[in-house]
Each structure stands twice: as C-alpha cells, then as structure tokens.
C-alpha positions as CSV (number, residue, x, y, z in Angstrom):
1,M,28.0,-14.1,0.1
2,T,25.7,-16.7,-1.6
3,K,22.4,-18.3,-0.5
4,K,19.8,-20.6,-2.0
5,S,16.3,-19.2,-2.5
6,Y,13.9,-22.1,-2.5
7,A,10.6,-22.5,-4.4
8,K,7.4,-23.5,-2.6
9,V,4.2,-25.4,-3.4
10,N,0.8,-25.1,-1.8
11,I,-0.2,-28.6,-0.5
12,F,-3.7,-27.1,-0.1
13,L,-5.1,-23.6,-0.7
14,K,-8.5,-22.3,0.4
15,I,-9.7,-18.7,-0.1
16,V,-11.7,-17.6,3.0
17,G,-12.1,-13.9,2.5
18,K,-10.8,-10.6,1.2
19,R,-8.9,-7.8,2.8
20,G,-8.3,-4.7,0.7
21,D,-6.5,-5.8,-2.5
22,Y,-5.5,-9.1,-0.9
23,H,-7.3,-12.4,-0.4
24,E,-7.4,-14.1,3.0
25,I,-6.2,-17.7,2.7
26,V,-5.8,-20.9,4.6
27,S,-2.9,-22.9,3.2
28,R,0.0,-25.3,3.7
29,F,3.3,-24.0,2.2
30,V,6.1,-26.5,1.7
31,R,9.6,-25.7,0.5
32,V,10.8,-27.5,-2.6
33,K,14.4,-28.5,-1.8
34,N,15.3,-29.5,-5.3
35,L,14.2,-26.3,-7.0
36,F,15.9,-23.0,-6.1
37,D,17.4,-19.8,-7.3
38,T,20.8,-18.7,-6.0
39,L,21.5,-15.1,-4.7
40,S,25.0,-13.8,-4.6
41,F,26.5,-10.5,-3.3
42,T,29.5,-9.7,-5.5
43,K,32.1,-7.0,-4.9
44,G,32.6,-4.1,-7.2
45,C,32.0,-0.3,-7.5
46,F,28.5,0.9,-8.2
47,S,26.8,4.3,-8.3
48,D,23.3,2.8,-8.0
49,F,21.8,-0.4,-6.6
50,T,22.7,-3.1,-9.2
51,L,20.6,-6.2,-9.7
52,E,21.4,-8.8,-12.3
53,G,19.2,-11.7,-13.3
54,N,16.7,-12.9,-15.9
55,F,13.6,-11.2,-14.5
56,G,10.3,-10.6,-16.3
57,C,9.8,-7.2,-14.7
58,T,11.6,-3.8,-14.4
59,I,14.0,-3.3,-11.5
60,E,11.4,-1.0,-9.8
61,Q,8.9,-3.7,-9.8
62,N,11.3,-6.4,-8.5
63,T,10.7,-7.6,-5.0
64,I,14.4,-7.5,-4.2
65,Y,14.6,-3.8,-5.2
66,K,11.5,-3.1,-3.0
67,A,13.2,-4.9,-0.1
68,Y,16.4,-2.9,-0.7
69,M,14.4,0.4,-0.5
70,K,12.6,-0.7,2.8
71,L,15.8,-1.8,4.5
72,S,17.7,1.3,3.3
73,E,15.2,3.3,5.4
74,I,16.2,1.4,8.4
75,S,20.0,1.8,8.1
76,E,22.3,3.8,6.0
77,E,24.7,0.8,6.1
78,V,22.5,-0.9,3.5
79,R,22.9,1.8,0.9
80,K,26.6,2.0,1.7
81,Y,27.1,-1.8,1.3
82,F,25.5,-1.8,-2.2
83,T,27.9,0.9,-3.5
84,S,30.5,-1.9,-3.2
85,H,28.4,-4.9,-4.0
86,K,25.9,-6.0,-6.6
87,V,23.2,-8.6,-6.4
88,I,23.3,-11.5,-8.9
89,V,20.4,-13.9,-9.1
90,D,20.8,-17.2,-10.9
91,K,17.2,-18.0,-11.8
92,K,16.0,-21.6,-11.9
93,I,12.5,-21.1,-10.5
94,P,10.0,-20.3,-13.3
95,E,8.2,-17.0,-12.9
96,F,4.5,-16.5,-12.9
97,A,4.2,-20.2,-12.0
98,G,2.7,-20.4,-8.5
99,L,6.1,-21.3,-7.0
100,G,6.8,-18.1,-5.1
101,G,10.1,-17.4,-6.8
102,G,9.9,-13.6,-6.5
103,S,8.8,-13.8,-2.9
104,S,11.5,-16.3,-2.1
105,N,14.2,-14.0,-3.7
106,C,12.9,-11.1,-1.7
107,A,13.0,-12.9,1.6
108,T,16.4,-14.5,0.9
109,F,17.8,-11.0,0.1
110,M,16.4,-9.6,3.3
111,I,17.9,-12.4,5.4
112,M,21.3,-11.9,3.7
113,V,21.3,-8.1,4.2
114,N,20.2,-8.4,7.8
115,E,23.3,-10.5,8.3
116,V,26.0,-8.7,6.3
117,C,24.8,-5.2,7.4
118,K,24.3,-6.3,11.0
119,L,20.8,-4.9,11.2
120,G,19.9,-7.1,14.1
121,L,16.3,-7.6,13.0
122,T,14.4,-10.6,14.3
123,K,12.5,-13.0,12.0
124,D,9.2,-11.4,13.2
125,E,10.5,-7.9,12.5
126,L,11.7,-9.0,9.0
127,S,8.3,-10.6,8.4
128,T,6.5,-7.4,9.3
129,I,8.5,-5.5,6.7
130,A,8.1,-8.4,4.2
131,T,4.3,-8.2,4.5
132,R,4.4,-4.7,3.0
133,I,6.2,-6.0,0.0
134,G,4.3,-9.2,-0.9
135,A,1.8,-11.6,0.6
136,D,3.9,-14.8,0.3
137,V,7.2,-13.2,1.5
138,P,6.8,-13.9,5.2
139,F,6.7,-17.7,4.7
140,F,10.2,-17.5,3.2
141,I,11.5,-15.2,5.9
142,Y,11.0,-17.9,8.5
143,E,12.8,-20.6,6.4
144,Y,10.5,-23.3,7.5
145,D,10.3,-26.5,5.4
146,S,6.5,-26.7,6.1
147,A,4.1,-24.2,7.6
148,N,0.4,-23.3,7.8
149,V,-0.1,-19.9,6.3
150,T,-3.2,-17.8,7.0
151,G,-4.5,-14.3,6.9
152,I,-3.2,-12.6,3.8
153,G,0.0,-14.6,4.2
154,E,1.4,-12.8,7.2
155,I,0.5,-15.5,9.8
156,V,3.1,-18.2,9.4
157,T,2.9,-21.2,11.8
158,F,5.6,-23.9,11.7
159,F,4.2,-27.4,10.9
160,D,6.3,-30.2,12.2
161,E,6.3,-33.1,9.6
162,E,8.6,-35.2,7.6
163,S,9.8,-33.6,4.3
164,L,8.2,-34.9,1.2
165,K,10.1,-35.5,-2.0
166,L,8.2,-33.5,-4.6
167,K,8.5,-33.2,-8.3
168,V,7.4,-30.0,-10.0
169,F,6.3,-29.5,-13.6
170,T,5.7,-26.1,-15.0
171,P,4.0,-25.9,-18.5
172,D,4.8,-22.9,-20.7
173,I,1.8,-20.9,-19.5
174,Q,2.0,-17.7,-17.6
175,C,-1.2,-17.5,-15.5
176,D,-2.8,-14.2,-14.8
177,T,-3.4,-14.3,-11.0
178,G,-5.8,-11.4,-11.1
179,K,-8.0,-13.0,-13.7
180,I,-8.0,-16.4,-11.9
181,F,-9.2,-14.8,-8.6
182,Q,-11.9,-12.9,-10.5
183,T,-13.1,-16.1,-12.1
184,Y,-13.0,-17.8,-8.8
185,R,-15.2,-15.2,-7.2
186,K,-17.6,-15.1,-10.1
187,N,-18.0,-18.9,-10.7
188,F,-16.5,-21.0,-8.0
189,Y,-16.8,-19.1,-4.6
190,K,-17.9,-21.3,-1.8
191,E,-17.8,-21.1,2.0
192,I,-15.6,-23.4,4.1
193,S,-16.5,-24.2,7.7
194,D,-14.2,-23.6,10.7
195,L,-14.2,-27.3,11.3
196,E,-12.9,-28.0,7.7
197,I,-10.2,-25.4,8.2
198,S,-9.1,-26.9,11.5
199,K,-9.0,-30.3,10.0
200,L,-6.8,-29.3,7.0
201,L,-4.4,-27.3,9.3
202,D,-4.0,-30.4,11.5
203,M,-3.5,-32.9,8.7
204,S,0.0,-33.9,7.5
205,S,0.9,-32.9,4.0
206,N,1.2,-36.6,3.1
207,D,-2.4,-37.3,4.3
208,I,-3.7,-34.3,2.4
209,L,-2.1,-35.5,-0.8
210,T,-3.7,-39.0,-0.1
211,E,-7.2,-37.9,0.7
212,L,-7.7,-34.8,-1.5
213,N,-7.4,-34.5,-5.3
214,I,-6.4,-31.6,-7.6
215,F,-10.0,-30.3,-7.6
216,N,-10.6,-30.0,-3.9
217,A,-7.1,-29.3,-2.6
218,N,-6.7,-25.9,-4.3
219,D,-9.6,-23.5,-4.8
220,L,-7.8,-21.8,-7.7
221,Y,-7.4,-24.9,-9.9
222,L,-10.9,-24.9,-11.5
223,P,-10.9,-21.1,-12.3
224,A,-7.4,-21.4,-13.7
225,F,-8.5,-24.4,-15.9
226,K,-11.6,-22.4,-17.0
227,I,-9.2,-19.7,-18.4
228,Y,-6.4,-22.0,-19.5
229,Q,-7.7,-25.2,-21.0
230,E,-4.2,-26.5,-21.4
231,L,-3.9,-26.8,-17.6
232,K,-4.7,-30.5,-17.6
233,P,-2.2,-33.0,-16.0
234,S,-3.0,-35.7,-18.5
235,K,-1.9,-33.4,-21.4
236,Y,1.6,-33.6,-20.0
237,N,1.5,-37.3,-19.0
238,L,1.7,-36.4,-15.3
239,P,0.6,-39.0,-12.7
240,Q,-3.0,-39.3,-11.6
241,N,-2.2,-37.9,-8.1
242,T,-1.0,-34.6,-9.4
243,Y,-1.7,-31.2,-7.7
244,F,-1.7,-27.5,-8.5
245,S,0.3,-24.9,-6.8
246,G,-1.0,-21.4,-6.0
247,S,-2.6,-19.8,-9.0
248,G,-0.4,-21.9,-11.3
249,S,0.7,-22.8,-13.7
250,S,2.9,-25.4,-11.9
251,F,1.8,-28.9,-11.1
252,F,3.5,-31.1,-8.5
253,Y,3.3,-34.7,-7.3
254,K,5.1,-36.9,-4.8
255,E,8.1,-38.8,-6.0
256,D,8.3,-42.5,-5.3
C-alpha cells in the first residue's frame, strides 16, 4: 500500500492565545500538491515496528511511531499487521521548515492503518487521536485542500476555494520553533480583534495573498527574522509577493 503525504503552507497565521504548552491560532492551511513524501507498507518479517526513512529524530520521537503506539492500543490487529509489514517513507518535504512534513506523515500513516487494519474509525475519531500526537496533524487527517484551522489546531473547517499553484522555497536553515514563539511573545505580541479574525477566515487565499504581505500575514515571520537574519526573500531572489509558512524556514509564492 502506498500513499502520498502532502506538505502544507499557512496562507495566514495569527497567534491568539496559549493553552498549556500549545499556542492557540487562527490560520488558513493549504495543501501543496507538488510537494509530498510517499509512505509505503512493504511485506516482510519483523520482530519490532520497523520504520525506514531519512528522519532527523529517533524512532521514539517520530510522529509515525507515536501514531502506531496509539492505534495499537485500539486494536491488536495493528501490532499483528506490522509483524509482516514495515513502513518506508520517501522523504521530499524538508524537515523543520514550517511545511508540516512530520504531521502529514503521521496523518497519512493513520489513514492507511485505519484502512488496512479495518479499524472503522471516522475522520473525527482519527482527528481526536491525532490531536494527542501533534497540533497540526488533524488538518492532514481530513485531507482537505484548504481549511481554516483554529484552537490549538484541532478545529479544522473545510474552506471551499479554487486551488492555488504555489511554489515553495526552503533555505538551509532549521528554525527553532520554541525560540521563535518566545521571541514573538517578548517582542511582537499584539491583540487581534474578533472582527479581524472573522474577516481573515472569510477571505479567499488568493485575496489574502493579494491584500496582505509577508509581515502582516504571519505573526511568526518578524520574530523568526529577528533570530535568523538570513530569512529575507531578497537574499534568495524570490518574488516581491513572497510569504512565510508556519515558523519557517520555508517561503512560498503564487506561480504565474
């Protein structure tokens, strides 16, 4: 079994509060159709859960492994299946880049396991499990091309719009999300009104990318730039209307 695991970008991203270790957000997530990893379940004989791929973390820290552990608690069929199959991930999405690669891999794995092990879980049930693994995972569970994402990422609302052709550029910078959020709170925190929130949630992604710029579309760009001075679109000869995804380091822009 093989399935594509797509990247995402944040058309806009506003921080509106904090809940425990997570930040509450208001954002538009859009899948990037031309950038994806590929997950495969391949037959074999294995004594332990086997995951192959070029990951920048240990298997215990990997979101796929965490999903495996959660789903194994639901059904013994999951453990049984992975004594005769391994997971191979062909990585194309850069890690630590604001593109949701790890979250996408996790969600794609969960969707695949739900099917092959006949767990019968709904998207909402999968999303509830996914929230306990990572804040961005629920968006990928629903497989929407475009969605408004609020709360700590667990509230995903389909947004009906035409798909945009987006080009992603990721400089060789691994952004520290924790430091960027700390810098935001210390130097850039500002309130956003309910009216502004409603306006953004109602606007099409195309209109947002026409009316907003890199500075006011994403609350995390300025704190990221304060820490990483190389995060300047002009340094990479990117178009003027270039935007910043998540906590970076990826930029994106509309293709002609």
